[in-house]
C-alpha positions as CSV (number, residue, x, y, z in Angstrom):
1,M,-7.9,4.4,-3.1
2,T,-6.0,6.1,-0.3
3,L,-2.9,5.0,1.4
4,D,-4.9,4.2,4.5
5,E,-7.1,1.9,2.4
6,V,-4.0,0.1,1.1
7,R,-2.7,-0.3,4.6
8,E,-6.1,-1.7,5.7
9,A,-6.0,-4.2,2.7
10,L,-2.6,-5.3,3.8
11,R,-3.8,-5.8,7.4
12,R,-6.8,-7.8,6.2
13,E,-4.6,-10.0,3.9
14,A,-1.9,-10.5,6.5
15,G,-4.4,-11.5,9.1
16,D,-2.7,-12.5,12.4
17,S,0.8,-12.7,11.0
18,V,2.5,-9.8,9.2
19,Y,5.7,-11.8,9.5
20,A,4.3,-14.8,7.6
21,W,2.7,-12.5,4.9
22,A,6.0,-10.6,4.4
23,K,8.0,-13.9,4.3
24,S,5.6,-15.6,1.8
25,N,5.8,-12.6,-0.5
26,R,9.6,-12.2,-0.1
27,I,9.3,-8.7,1.3
28,S,11.4,-7.3,4.1
29,L,9.4,-7.3,7.4
30,G,11.0,-4.0,8.3
31,Y,9.8,-2.5,5.0
32,V,6.3,-3.8,5.6
33,Y,6.2,-2.3,9.1
34,D,7.6,1.0,7.7
35,F,4.8,1.2,5.2
36,M,2.2,0.2,7.8
37,S,3.4,2.9,10.2
38,G,3.3,5.6,7.5
39,A,7.1,6.0,7.3
40,K,7.3,4.7,3.7
41,L,5.1,4.5,0.6
42,P,4.1,1.1,-0.7
43,G,6.5,-0.1,-3.4
44,N,5.8,-2.4,-6.3
45,K,6.4,-5.6,-4.2
46,I,3.8,-4.7,-1.6
47,L,1.3,-3.5,-4.2
48,S,1.8,-6.5,-6.5
49,A,1.4,-8.9,-3.5
50,L,-1.9,-7.2,-2.8
51,G,-3.0,-7.4,-6.5
52,M,-2.7,-3.6,-6.9
53,E,-0.8,-1.2,-9.0
54,K,0.0,2.5,-8.6
55,R,-1.8,5.0,-10.7
56,I,-1.4,8.7,-10.7
57,E,-4.3,11.1,-11.4
58,Y,-4.3,14.8,-11.9
59,E,-7.4,16.9,-11.3
60,Y,-8.2,20.6,-11.5
61,K,-8.8,22.2,-8.1
62,E,-11.6,24.3,-9.6
63,P,-13.6,24.1,-12.8
64,I,-12.0,25.9,-15.7
65,G,-13.9,28.4,-17.8
66,E,-16.5,29.4,-15.3
């Protein structure tokens, strides 16, 4: 999932009121807006409120051994 997809999930979940979503999840409204604008990455509070977790994956750029 990309960061844009996480932002879209937050927009869907928050609906018409990002303020109410942030307040009900005890997350700073400024932090939520910073994430939505791309200024910050989503932290554990935002991800947890969306039912998500951060996972890191590593991949080869090109196949090895060919």
